[in-house]
matplotlib code that plots the C-alpha trace (Angstrom):
import matplotlib.pyplot as plt

x = [7.4, 9.5, 7.4, 10.3, 14.0, 16.6, 20.3, 23.9, 27.4, 27.1, 23.5, 22.6, 18.9, 17.9, 14.9, 12.5, 13.6, 13.3, 9.7, 8.8, 10.2, 8.6, 5.2, 5.3, 5.5, 2.8, 0.4, 0.9, 0.1, -3.3, -5.2, -4.3, -6.1, -3.9, -0.1, 2.8, 6.3, 9.3, 12.4, 15.8, 16.7, 19.1, 22.2, 21.2, 20.6, 22.5, 20.3, 17.9, 15.1, 14.1, 13.5, 11.6, 9.4, 8.6, 7.5, 5.4, 3.6, 3.1, 1.5, -0.7, -1.4, -4.1, -3.8, -0.2, -1.2, 2.1, 5.9, 8.0, 11.8, 13.6, 15.7, 16.8, 18.7, 19.5, 18.3, 14.9, 15.1, 14.9, 12.4, 15.3, 16.5, 13.1, 12.6, 16.0, 15.6, 11.9, 11.2, 7.5, 6.2, 4.1, 5.9, 2.7, 2.9, 6.2, 6.2, 9.0, 10.1, 10.7, 12.9, 12.6, 8.9, 6.8, 7.3, 5.6, 7.1, 5.6, 7.3, 10.3, 13.1, 14.2, 17.6, 18.2, 18.0, 20.5, 22.9, 22.5, 23.3, 26.1, 27.9, 27.0, 28.4, 24.9, 22.1, 19.6, 16.2, 15.6, 12.4, 11.3, 10.1, 8.4, 7.0, 3.3, 2.4, 4.1, 2.5, -0.9, -1.5, -4.1, -2.2, -3.0, 0.5, 3.8, 6.6, 10.1, 12.5, 16.3, 19.8, 21.5, 25.1, 27.8, 27.0, 29.0, 26.2, 24.3, 26.6, 24.5, 22.1, 18.3, 15.5, 14.0, 16.7, 14.8, 11.9, 13.2, 16.2, 15.1, 11.7, 12.7, 12.9, 15.6, 16.0, 15.8, 18.3, 20.7, 20.6, 20.9, 23.8, 25.6, 25.0, 27.0, 29.7, 30.3, 30.2, 32.8, 32.4, 34.9, 33.1, 29.9, 30.6, 29.7, 28.0, 24.3, 24.2, 25.2, 23.7, 22.2, 20.4, 19.2, 17.8, 15.7, 14.7, 13.3, 11.3, 10.0, 8.9, 7.3, 5.8, 5.0, 4.0, 0.5, 1.8, 1.5, 5.2, 6.9, 10.6, 12.0, 15.8, 18.4, 22.0, 24.1, 27.5, 29.8, 30.1, 33.3, 33.3, 32.8, 29.2, 26.7, 24.2, 21.5, 22.9, 20.0, 16.3, 14.6, 11.0, 9.4, 7.9, 10.2, 13.9, 14.6, 14.4, 17.2, 19.3, 19.2, 20.2, 23.0, 24.5, 24.8, 26.1, 29.0, 30.0, 29.3, 30.2, 33.3, 36.8, 39.5, 42.9, 46.0, 48.0, 47.0, 46.9, 49.3, 47.7, 44.0, 42.2, 38.4, 36.3, 33.0, 30.4, 29.4, 25.7, 25.6, 28.2, 27.8, 28.7, 31.2, 28.1, 27.8, 31.3, 32.9, 31.8, 35.3, 36.7, 34.2, 34.4, 38.2, 39.4, 39.8, 42.0, 44.2, 47.7, 49.0, 50.3, 48.7, 47.1, 43.5, 42.8, 39.2, 38.5, 35.1, 34.1, 30.6, 31.6, 30.1, 29.2, 29.9, 26.3, 23.3, 21.3, 22.1, 22.5, 24.7, 26.8, 27.4, 28.4, 30.8, 32.4, 32.7, 34.0, 35.5, 36.7, 39.3, 38.9, 36.9, 38.4, 38.1, 34.6, 33.5, 35.0, 33.2, 30.0, 30.4, 31.0, 28.4, 24.6, 24.3, 26.2, 24.2, 21.1, 22.6, 24.1, 24.1, 26.4, 28.8, 28.6, 29.4, 32.4, 33.7, 33.0, 34.8, 38.0, 40.9, 42.0, 45.3, 46.1, 46.1, 45.6, 42.7, 43.2, 40.0, 40.0, 36.7, 35.0, 33.3, 34.9, 38.0, 41.3, 40.6, 37.2, 38.6, 41.5, 39.4, 37.6, 41.0, 41.3, 44.1, 43.3, 44.6, 43.6, 41.0, 42.3, 45.8, 44.8, 42.5, 45.6, 47.6, 44.8, 42.5, 39.3, 38.9, 42.3, 42.2, 40.5, 39.0, 41.6, 45.4, 47.0, 50.6, 51.0, 53.5, 55.8, 55.8, 53.5, 51.1, 47.6, 44.4, 41.4, 37.7, 35.2, 32.3, 32.8, 29.0, 29.0, 31.1, 33.5, 37.3, 39.2, 42.0, 40.8, 42.1, 40.1, 36.9, 36.7, 37.9, 35.4]
y = [0.7, -2.3, -4.8, -7.2, -7.4, -10.0, -9.7, -10.0, -10.0, -13.7, -14.0, -15.1, -14.4, -16.6, -16.1, -18.1, -16.2, -12.9, -13.7, -14.9, -11.7, -9.4, -11.1, -11.3, -7.5, -7.1, -9.2, -7.0, -3.9, -5.4, -5.1, -2.2, -1.2, 1.4, 0.7, 2.7, 1.2, 3.5, 1.3, 2.5, 2.5, 0.2, 1.9, 0.1, -3.2, -5.1, -3.8, -6.7, -4.1, -5.5, -8.9, -7.3, -5.3, -8.5, -10.1, -7.0, -7.3, -11.0, -10.2, -7.2, -7.8, -5.4, -3.3, -2.3, 0.7, 2.5, 1.9, 5.1, 4.4, 6.9, 8.4, 11.6, 13.2, 10.0, 9.1, 7.2, 3.5, 1.8, -1.0, -3.5, -2.3, -2.6, -6.0, -7.2, -5.7, -6.1, -9.5, -10.5, -7.0, -5.3, -2.4, -0.3, 0.1, 2.1, 5.9, 8.2, 10.8, 14.2, 16.0, 19.4, 19.6, 16.8, 17.8, 19.7, 21.5, 20.0, 22.3, 24.5, 23.8, 27.3, 28.6, 29.0, 25.2, 24.6, 27.1, 25.3, 21.8, 22.9, 25.1, 28.2, 26.9, 27.2, 29.5, 29.2, 27.6, 24.2, 23.2, 19.6, 18.4, 15.2, 13.8, 14.6, 11.0, 10.3, 13.3, 13.4, 10.2, 9.0, 5.7, 3.9, 2.4, 3.8, 1.2, 2.8, 0.0, 0.1, -0.7, 0.9, 1.4, 4.1, 7.2, 10.3, 12.9, 11.6, 9.3, 6.2, 5.7, 5.2, 5.8, 9.2, 10.0, 7.6, 10.0, 13.6, 13.0, 10.0, 11.6, 15.2, 18.3, 20.4, 22.9, 20.4, 18.1, 20.9, 22.4, 19.2, 18.0, 21.3, 21.1, 17.8, 19.2, 22.3, 20.4, 18.0, 14.6, 12.9, 14.1, 12.5, 9.2, 6.2, 8.1, 7.8, 11.1, 14.2, 17.5, 16.2, 13.4, 15.8, 18.0, 15.1, 13.9, 17.4, 17.2, 13.7, 14.7, 18.0, 17.5, 13.9, 12.1, 11.7, 9.7, 5.9, 5.3, 2.0, 1.4, -1.9, -1.9, -4.4, -4.7, -6.5, -8.1, -10.7, -14.3, -16.3, -17.0, -13.3, -13.7, -10.9, -12.0, -10.3, -9.9, -8.0, -7.2, -4.4, -3.2, -0.4, 3.0, 5.2, 6.1, 3.0, 0.8, 2.9, 2.8, -1.0, -1.3, 1.3, -0.4, -3.6, -1.9, -0.5, -4.1, -5.5, -2.7, -1.1, -2.2, -0.8, -0.8, -0.9, 1.6, 4.2, 2.7, 3.8, 2.2, 1.3, -0.1, 0.2, -1.6, 0.0, -2.4, -1.1, -1.6, 0.3, 3.1, 5.2, 8.6, 10.2, 11.4, 7.7, 6.5, 8.9, 6.6, 5.1, 8.4, 9.0, 5.5, 5.1, 8.6, 7.9, 5.0, 6.7, 7.6, 11.1, 11.1, 7.7, 6.7, 5.7, 3.9, 3.7, 1.1, 2.2, 0.4, 1.9, 5.5, 7.8, 11.1, 13.2, 14.1, 12.0, 15.2, 17.2, 20.5, 19.0, 17.3, 20.7, 22.3, 19.5, 19.9, 23.6, 23.8, 20.3, 18.7, 21.3, 21.3, 23.1, 26.6, 26.7, 25.4, 27.9, 30.7, 29.6, 29.3, 32.9, 34.2, 32.3, 32.2, 28.9, 27.2, 29.0, 27.5, 24.0, 23.5, 19.7, 20.0, 22.3, 19.8, 16.9, 18.8, 19.2, 15.5, 14.4, 16.3, 14.9, 18.4, 17.5, 14.8, 11.8, 11.3, 9.8, 8.1, 7.3, 4.6, 5.1, 3.1, 6.0, 9.3, 10.7, 11.6, 15.3, 15.1, 13.3, 15.6, 18.7, 18.0, 17.6, 13.8, 11.8, 9.5, 6.1, 3.7, 1.2, -1.9, -1.3, -0.9, -4.0, -6.0, -4.8, -5.2, -7.9, -7.9, -11.6, -12.3, -9.8, -10.4, -7.8, -6.5, -6.7, -8.3, -8.8, -9.1, -11.2, -8.2, -7.7, -4.6, -4.4, -3.0, -2.9, -4.0, -3.1, -4.8, -2.5, 0.7, 1.1, -1.7, -0.3, 2.2, 1.8, 3.8, 3.9, 3.6, 7.0, 8.8, 6.7, 7.5, 11.1, 13.9]
z = [-0.4, -1.6, -3.5, -4.3, -3.5, -4.2, -4.8, -3.6, -5.0, -5.8, -6.8, -10.3, -11.2, -14.1, -16.4, -14.2, -11.1, -12.9, -14.0, -10.4, -8.8, -11.3, -11.2, -7.4, -7.3, -9.9, -8.0, -4.9, -7.1, -8.0, -11.2, -13.5, -16.7, -18.4, -18.0, -19.3, -19.4, -19.5, -20.4, -21.6, -25.2, -27.2, -25.6, -22.4, -24.1, -21.4, -18.6, -19.3, -19.5, -22.8, -21.3, -18.4, -20.8, -22.7, -19.4, -18.6, -21.9, -21.3, -17.9, -18.8, -22.5, -23.7, -20.5, -21.4, -23.6, -24.2, -24.1, -24.1, -24.3, -22.1, -25.0, -23.3, -26.1, -27.9, -31.4, -31.7, -31.7, -35.1, -35.8, -35.9, -32.4, -31.0, -32.4, -31.0, -27.5, -26.9, -28.4, -29.0, -28.0, -30.7, -32.2, -32.4, -28.6, -28.8, -28.6, -29.5, -26.9, -28.4, -25.9, -27.6, -28.1, -26.4, -22.8, -20.0, -17.1, -13.9, -11.4, -10.8, -8.3, -6.9, -7.5, -3.8, -3.4, -6.3, -4.7, -1.4, -2.8, -5.1, -2.6, -4.5, -7.8, -9.5, -8.6, -11.5, -11.1, -12.6, -14.6, -13.8, -17.2, -18.3, -21.5, -21.6, -21.9, -18.5, -16.7, -18.2, -20.0, -17.6, -16.7, -13.5, -13.4, -14.7, -14.6, -14.9, -15.8, -15.9, -14.6, -11.6, -12.6, -12.1, -14.2, -15.1, -14.8, -11.8, -9.9, -10.2, -13.1, -12.9, -10.4, -11.2, -13.7, -16.0, -15.9, -15.5, -17.9, -19.9, -20.7, -19.9, -21.9, -23.4, -20.6, -17.8, -19.4, -20.3, -16.8, -14.9, -16.9, -16.3, -12.6, -12.6, -14.9, -12.8, -9.5, -10.8, -12.5, -10.3, -7.2, -8.4, -10.2, -8.3, -5.5, -4.9, -3.0, -4.9, -6.1, -9.3, -7.5, -4.8, -7.5, -9.0, -5.5, -4.8, -8.0, -7.2, -3.7, -4.7, -8.2, -9.0, -5.8, -7.3, -10.2, -9.9, -10.6, -9.7, -10.3, -11.6, -11.1, -12.1, -11.1, -13.8, -13.2, -14.7, -13.5, -13.2, -16.9, -17.8, -18.9, -17.9, -15.2, -13.1, -9.6, -8.2, -8.8, -6.8, -7.3, -5.3, -5.4, -3.4, -2.9, -0.9, -4.0, -5.6, -2.4, -2.3, -5.9, -5.6, -2.6, -4.6, -7.7, -5.6, -4.8, -8.3, -10.8, -9.3, -10.3, -7.9, -9.5, -7.2, -9.2, -11.9, -15.4, -18.0, -21.1, -21.3, -24.4, -24.5, -27.1, -28.1, -29.6, -33.1, -32.5, -29.2, -29.7, -32.8, -31.4, -28.9, -27.0, -25.9, -26.7, -24.3, -21.5, -22.3, -20.9, -18.1, -16.6, -16.7, -15.9, -12.2, -13.0, -15.6, -14.7, -15.4, -19.0, -19.6, -22.9, -23.5, -26.8, -27.9, -30.6, -32.0, -35.3, -35.2, -34.6, -37.2, -35.4, -32.3, -31.1, -31.7, -32.0, -35.1, -33.3, -30.5, -33.1, -34.8, -31.5, -30.6, -34.0, -33.5, -29.9, -29.3, -26.1, -24.9, -21.2, -18.6, -18.8, -22.6, -22.5, -19.9, -21.9, -25.0, -23.0, -21.7, -25.2, -27.2, -26.9, -28.8, -26.0, -23.3, -25.0, -25.0, -21.6, -21.9, -24.9, -22.9, -20.0, -22.3, -23.7, -20.2, -19.3, -22.5, -21.8, -19.9, -18.9, -20.5, -17.8, -20.2, -24.0, -25.8, -29.2, -31.1, -33.8, -35.5, -38.2, -40.0, -38.9, -40.7, -39.1, -39.7, -37.9, -34.9, -34.5, -35.0, -31.6, -29.8, -29.8, -31.3, -34.3, -35.3, -38.1, -36.9, -38.7, -37.6, -33.9, -34.1, -35.3, -32.3, -29.7, -30.9, -28.7, -29.4, -27.7, -24.9, -21.5, -19.3, -16.9, -17.2, -20.3, -21.2, -25.0, -26.9, -27.3, -23.5, -23.6, -20.7, -21.4, -19.3, -21.5, -21.0, -23.3, -22.4, -20.4, -19.8, -17.4, -14.6, -13.1, -12.9, -10.3, -7.8, -4.2, -3.5, -6.1, -5.6, -2.0, -2.1, -1.3]

ax = plt.figure().add_subplot(projection="3d")
ax.plot(x, y, z, "-o")
ax.set_aspect("equal")
plt.show()
């Protein structure tokens, strides 16, 4: 059921309209006494989920009992990040999701179904896992909040991904990521229908229909001045709410380039992107726009690690981003990778398969560290002087020396592709 919907390519939903839309839906839901909110973490700051969570607290007050950021495998939020993203919400309401220990398996999707949806590429069973607080916390309303936007693992982010991955467990996250990697990132990105989404939809339909989950989805775009605005707000309790948001996101968040791009410069905000686990969105979201033998330059002043989880960081340092064949061979030969399929999937996702180069310009990783995982390295300050983010605009730029570069100020906000690759099967 849809409780509220508003949005178009040209819509701008301001704070008052956001509050009106949200509260209109909450009135339809009726009185609730024990509410759980599941928003994204700081890496999705621009989703406006922080503002929405603040409005939810203002509405429910003492009946909002728990806030569980959907960390997935990300590092827990700091007190500073919580204060900045969720203003005026008491920090004692926030819980930390422990993806390795604090989960329960709520059902198992059979291997026969995975084989069917992946064309025989995968035939293992998949455990649908949730944080215990979500599944058995006794809440009479669970509000899953987040932005629908193109995503490398599941085509379009949010809906039930926020629960089964954002509050999921080690095995569930590992195996679902690997489904997407084996099926093929470029066959998935920007598509609402794909094997990973089918997997989660199966779990929703069969294992959690009794849970009082309502989804609050935003679609974020840029206005004529380049400022981020809410283009859509969709609130509902079934797949239709995701479909509506995804259809708008296709119109708002996709940039179709006429010709493949030879040189792309991506800037990673230091507060949001501290690892290649997150920073490789610069690769994921641009790969379908990159020309063969093109160059992707990633300016990353906050980059200090590869994986946000210590074990995954170790595995990335050991095996690197060396392409699908190399990763699959390492997977076959090493139990530690078999036990961390999301790490293996990430290594595949982060490789260009040798088609174009990636040069990282990190603030806190050494040249030796960057090159050890199969990326190129360049000094941050030198690259900032060449490609000053304050002087570049999103899209095509011609520099004083005549060089042409395509600039992206935040890769998490969209998908860049040629028309041919975006609409290929």
